[in-house]
Each structure stands twice: as structure tokens, then as C-alpha cells.
C-alpha positions as a Markdown table, in Angstrom:
| # | Residue | x | y | z |
|---|---|---|---|---|
| 1 | Met | 16.6 | 68.7 | -68.2 |
| 2 | Asn | 19.8 | 67.1 | -69.4 |
| 3 | Asp | 23.0 | 68.3 | -67.8 |
| 4 | Lys | 26.3 | 67.0 | -69.2 |
| 5 | Lys | 29.8 | 67.9 | -68.0 |
| 6 | Lys | 32.6 | 66.7 | -70.2 |
| 7 | Lys | 36.2 | 67.6 | -69.6 |
| 8 | Asn | 37.8 | 68.3 | -72.9 |
| 9 | Thr | 41.4 | 67.6 | -71.8 |
| 10 | Asn | 42.5 | 65.1 | -74.5 |
| 11 | Gly | 42.2 | 67.4 | -77.5 |
| 12 | Asn | 39.0 | 65.8 | -78.9 |
| 13 | Asn | 36.2 | 67.9 | -80.3 |
| 14 | Arg | 33.7 | 67.4 | -77.5 |
| 15 | Pro | 32.0 | 70.1 | -75.6 |
| 16 | Ala | 33.1 | 70.8 | -72.0 |
| 17 | Tyr | 29.5 | 71.2 | -71.0 |
| 18 | Ala | 26.0 | 70.9 | -72.5 |
| 19 | Lys | 22.6 | 71.5 | -71.1 |
| 20 | Arg | 19.2 | 70.9 | -72.6 |
| 21 | Val | 16.1 | 72.6 | -71.3 |
| 22 | Gly | 13.0 | 71.7 | -73.3 |
| 23 | Ser | 13.9 | 72.5 | -76.9 |
| 24 | Ile | 16.8 | 74.7 | -76.0 |
| 25 | Arg | 20.4 | 73.5 | -75.9 |
| 26 | Val | 23.4 | 75.5 | -74.7 |
| 27 | Thr | 26.9 | 74.1 | -75.4 |
| 28 | Val | 30.2 | 75.3 | -73.9 |
| 29 | Trp | 33.5 | 74.7 | -75.6 |
| 30 | Gln | 36.7 | 75.0 | -73.6 |
| 31 | Asn | 39.8 | 76.1 | -75.6 |
| 32 | Gln | 43.4 | 77.2 | -75.0 |
| 33 | Thr | 45.5 | 79.9 | -76.5 |
| 34 | Ala | 49.0 | 79.2 | -77.8 |
| 35 | Glu | 50.2 | 80.5 | -74.4 |
| 36 | Gly | 48.1 | 78.0 | -72.5 |
| 37 | Lys | 45.4 | 80.4 | -71.3 |
| 38 | Thr | 41.9 | 78.8 | -71.1 |
| 39 | Phe | 38.9 | 80.5 | -72.6 |
| 40 | Phe | 35.3 | 79.4 | -73.3 |
| 41 | Asn | 32.9 | 79.8 | -76.3 |
| 42 | Ser | 29.3 | 78.9 | -76.1 |
| 43 | Ser | 26.4 | 78.4 | -78.4 |
| 44 | Leu | 22.6 | 78.4 | -78.0 |
| 45 | Val | 20.2 | 76.6 | -80.3 |
| 46 | Arg | 16.5 | 75.7 | -80.4 |
| 47 | Arg | 15.7 | 72.3 | -81.8 |
| 48 | Tyr | 12.4 | 71.7 | -83.6 |
| 49 | Lys | 10.9 | 69.1 | -85.8 |
| 50 | Asp | 10.0 | 69.8 | -89.4 |
| 51 | Gly | 8.1 | 66.8 | -90.7 |
| 52 | Asp | 10.2 | 63.8 | -89.8 |
| 53 | Glu | 13.4 | 65.8 | -89.6 |
| 54 | Phe | 14.9 | 67.6 | -86.5 |
| 55 | Lys | 16.4 | 71.0 | -87.3 |
| 56 | Glu | 18.1 | 73.7 | -85.3 |
| 57 | Ser | 17.5 | 77.4 | -85.2 |
| 58 | Asn | 19.1 | 80.4 | -83.4 |
| 59 | Ser | 15.7 | 82.1 | -83.0 |
| 60 | Leu | 13.5 | 81.7 | -80.0 |
| 61 | Asn | 9.7 | 81.4 | -80.0 |
| 62 | Gly | 7.8 | 83.2 | -77.2 |
| 63 | Leu | 8.3 | 83.5 | -73.5 |
| 64 | Ala | 8.7 | 79.8 | -72.9 |
| 65 | Asp | 11.8 | 79.6 | -75.2 |
| 66 | Ile | 13.2 | 82.7 | -73.6 |
| 67 | Ala | 12.8 | 81.4 | -70.1 |
| 68 | Ser | 14.3 | 78.0 | -71.1 |
| 69 | Ala | 17.3 | 79.9 | -72.7 |
| 70 | Met | 17.8 | 82.0 | -69.6 |
| 71 | Phe | 17.8 | 78.9 | -67.4 |
| 72 | Ala | 20.3 | 77.0 | -69.7 |
| 73 | Leu | 22.5 | 80.1 | -70.1 |
| 74 | Asn | 22.6 | 80.6 | -66.3 |
| 75 | Ala | 23.7 | 77.0 | -65.9 |
| 76 | Ala | 26.4 | 77.4 | -68.5 |
| 77 | Ala | 27.6 | 80.6 | -66.8 |
| 78 | Lys | 27.8 | 78.7 | -63.5 |
| 79 | Phe | 29.8 | 75.9 | -65.2 |
| 80 | Ile | 32.3 | 78.4 | -66.7 |
| 81 | Ser | 32.6 | 80.3 | -63.3 |
| 82 | Asn | 33.2 | 77.0 | -61.4 |
| 83 | Thr | 35.7 | 75.8 | -63.9 |
| 84 | Glu | 37.6 | 79.0 | -63.8 |
| 85 | Asp | 37.6 | 79.0 | -60.0 |
| 86 | Glu | 38.9 | 75.4 | -60.0 |
| 87 | Gln | 41.7 | 76.3 | -62.5 |
| 88 | Asn | 42.7 | 79.3 | -60.4 |
| 89 | Gln | 42.8 | 77.2 | -57.2 |
| 90 | Asp | 45.0 | 74.6 | -59.0 |
| 91 | Ala | 47.3 | 77.4 | -60.3 |
| 92 | Asn | 47.6 | 78.9 | -56.8 |
| 93 | Glu | 48.4 | 75.4 | -55.3 |
| 94 | Glu | 51.1 | 74.9 | -57.9 |
| 95 | Ala | 52.7 | 78.3 | -57.2 |
């Protein structure tokens, strides 16, 4: 299981968080509104090999993919929740 946390603070186009469980990958993108409010978008894909080429799909195959997706999505939800908690604590300390 790969678990990557990347702070996207310098305006580059890197995900804030990515987790791979088997063939399933969830990616979380952190964005800001014009008013400076942070929000998150996420995507879920299944990687598979077609001949010599790797491809991605939004569909899941069977219970194993569903279980992997649930695990990855739970990890992404925890990342978002923890990040929001940290940001709220920082805002409260500044106030």
C-alpha cells in the first residue's frame, strides 16, 4: 500500500494526498476559492494492464476492488478530516 502526503502549498499541480491499494488509487486535490477558503476534490481509479500498456478505469471489478476502494477512500477521508482540523487549529491560534 502506497501512502503519499504532499502539501500543495506552492501552487503546483500535485495532489495533496494519494493512496494506492492494489490496483485502486485515490487522489485528493486541495484547492482554494478566491476568498481563500480551502476545499478538496478527489478521484478514484482502477489501474489495469492491457497488453503491454497500463490503463485506468472508473469501474470496479468484484468484491476485491470494492474492498480496496473502501480502504483507500477511508484513508483519503481521514487525510481530509485531519487537514481540516489542522487548518481550523491554525486559524484559531491566529485569532
